[in-house]
PAFITI-845084 format. One record per residue (C-alpha): residue number from 1; residue in three letters; x, y, z. Coordinates in Angstrom, 3 decimals, padded with zeros to 6 digits, always signed. Each point is the difference from the previous one (the first is absolute). Layout:
> k|r|c1|c2|c3
> NUM|ALA|X|Y|Z
...
end
This chain:
> k|r|c1|c2|c3
> 1|MET|+000.400|+010.514|+012.986
> 2|LYS|-000.248|+000.216|+003.738
> 3|PHE|+002.118|+002.892|+001.257
> 4|LEU|+000.559|+001.146|+003.570
> 5|PHE|+000.950|+003.672|-000.111
> 6|ASP|+002.517|+001.055|+002.636
> 7|GLN|-000.753|+002.881|+002.345
> 8|ASN|+002.129|+002.373|-002.069
> 9|ILE|-002.672|-000.260|-002.718
> 10|SER|-003.333|+001.712|+000.550
> 11|HIS|-002.940|-002.257|+000.793
> 12|LYS|-001.859|+002.006|-002.668
> 13|ILE|+001.866|-002.068|-002.601
> 14|LEU|-002.786|-002.590|+000.254
> 15|LYS|-002.433|+002.523|-001.515
> 16|VAL|+002.106|+000.664|-003.107
> 17|ILE|+001.594|-003.329|-000.926
> 18|PRO|-001.505|-002.010|-002.871
> 19|LYS|-002.437|-002.843|+000.611
> 20|HIS|+002.627|-002.695|-000.615
> 21|PHE|+001.595|+001.156|+003.266
> 22|SER|-003.342|-000.115|+001.861
> 23|THR|+001.087|-002.669|+002.510
> 24|SER|+002.680|+002.359|+001.306
> 25|SER|+000.101|+001.554|+003.448
> 26|THR|+001.987|+002.443|+002.083
> 27|ILE|+001.828|-000.129|+003.304
> 28|LYS|-002.660|+002.341|+001.387
> 29|LYS|-002.920|-002.133|-001.205
> 30|GLU|+001.579|-003.118|+001.511
> 31|ARG|+000.527|+001.800|+003.332
> 32|LEU|+003.775|-000.362|-000.181
> 33|LEU|+000.975|+003.663|+000.429
> 34|ASN|+001.963|-000.698|+003.195
> 35|ALA|+001.387|-003.336|-001.170
> 36|THR|+003.696|-000.539|-000.600
> 37|ASP|+001.279|-000.631|-003.507
> 38|ARG|+000.556|-003.621|+000.953
> 39|GLU|-003.613|-000.369|+001.197
> 40|ILE|-001.246|+001.566|-003.246
> 41|TRP|+002.302|-002.281|-002.013
> 42|TYR|-001.409|-003.100|+001.748
> 43|PHE|-003.580|+001.272|-000.435
> 44|ALA|+000.607|+000.386|-003.737
> 45|LYS|+001.608|-003.434|-000.201
> 46|ASN|-002.824|-001.720|+001.885
> 47|ASN|-002.737|+001.761|-001.975
> 48|GLY|+001.376|-000.178|-003.535
> 49|PHE|+000.802|+003.689|-000.444
> 50|ILE|+002.723|+001.634|-002.061
> 51|ILE|+001.398|+002.948|+001.959
> 52|VAL|+000.174|+003.319|-001.867
> 53|THR|+002.360|+002.422|+001.703
> 54|GLN|+002.228|+002.998|-000.558
> 55|ASP|+002.801|-001.057|+002.330
> 56|SER|+002.554|-002.799|+000.180
> 57|ASP|-001.057|-001.591|+003.303
> 58|PHE|-002.131|-002.778|-001.460
> 59|ASN|+002.588|-000.898|-002.617
> 60|ASP|+002.497|-000.323|+002.869
> 61|LEU|-002.376|-002.457|+001.712
> 62|ASN|-000.251|-002.007|-003.211
> 63|LEU|+003.781|-000.184|-000.153
> 64|LEU|+000.012|-001.390|+003.554
> 65|TYR|-003.009|-002.322|-000.120
> 66|GLY|-000.741|-000.603|-003.659
> 67|PHE|-003.346|+000.424|-001.685
> 68|PRO|-002.964|+000.020|-000.165
> 69|PRO|-001.119|+002.611|+000.508
> 70|LYS|+001.216|+001.655|-003.145
> 71|ILE|+000.819|+003.694|+000.093
> 72|ILE|-000.683|+002.792|-002.464
> 73|TRP|+002.388|+002.800|+000.892
> 74|ILE|-001.011|+003.353|-001.500
> 75|ARG|+003.156|+002.129|-000.143
> 76|THR|-001.252|+003.327|-001.229
> 77|GLY|-000.068|+002.327|+002.960
> 78|ASN|-003.258|+001.533|+001.139
> 79|LEU|-002.858|-000.265|-002.446
> 80|LYS|-003.657|+000.894|-000.091
> 81|THR|-002.233|-002.994|+000.603
> 82|GLN|-001.341|+000.049|-003.559
> 83|ASP|+003.541|+000.109|-001.407
> 84|LEU|+000.894|-003.093|+002.008
> 85|ALA|-003.104|-001.806|-001.267
> 86|ASP|+000.968|+001.001|-003.548
> 87|ILE|+003.494|-001.469|+000.455
> 88|LEU|-001.446|-003.315|+001.169
> 89|THR|-002.397|-000.020|-002.941
> 90|GLU|+002.808|+000.783|-002.473
> 91|HIS|+002.010|-002.949|+001.345
> 92|THR|-002.846|-002.516|+000.293
> 93|THR|+001.455|-002.384|-002.582
> 94|GLU|+003.463|+000.036|+001.584
> 95|ILE|-001.483|-000.382|+003.490
> 96|GLN|-002.037|-003.014|-001.132
> 97|LYS|+003.143|-001.635|-001.421
> 98|PHE|+001.823|+000.739|+003.262
> 99|ILE|-002.797|-001.571|+002.053
> 100|GLU|+000.045|-003.140|-002.136
> 101|ASN|+003.793|-000.389|+000.154
> 102|GLU|+000.992|-001.901|+003.135
> 103|SER|+003.655|+001.082|-000.311
> 104|PHE|-000.506|+003.635|+000.991
> 105|GLY|-001.223|+001.545|+003.243
> 106|CYS|+000.256|+003.728|-000.709
> 107|PHE|-001.109|+002.063|-002.984
> 108|GLU|+001.452|+003.511|+000.016
> 109|ILE|-001.575|+002.852|-001.879
> 110|PHE|+002.463|+002.858|-000.213
> 111|ARG|-000.749|+003.388|-001.484
> 112|MET|+002.059|+003.136|+000.031
> 113|LYS|-001.846|+003.212|+000.730
> 114|LYS|-000.457|+002.277|-002.970
> 115|GLN|+001.727|+003.344|+000.354
end
């Protein structure tokens, strides 16, 4: 799985994600920190990435322009980097099915905060 982690996710994620995500990258690593969401969206599309984000902007672009790229939208609020990696690992099977299904462009992972 080739993820492109949005700038709202720490670049340190690459150190803690499992090996089956090893072809992933970050906005920082790809030198896209000052790029617009649209430029990032096109970069992901042209380079075969799935965008992993914590905001709705990329899903909005998919609604306008279609997909690819596919979007994984993590809707959990702020998390530690390891916790985010754990969520992706927990949902690996569902994410793989999402990637293989050409009918869907956005996979949302929603978690309520524990009180």
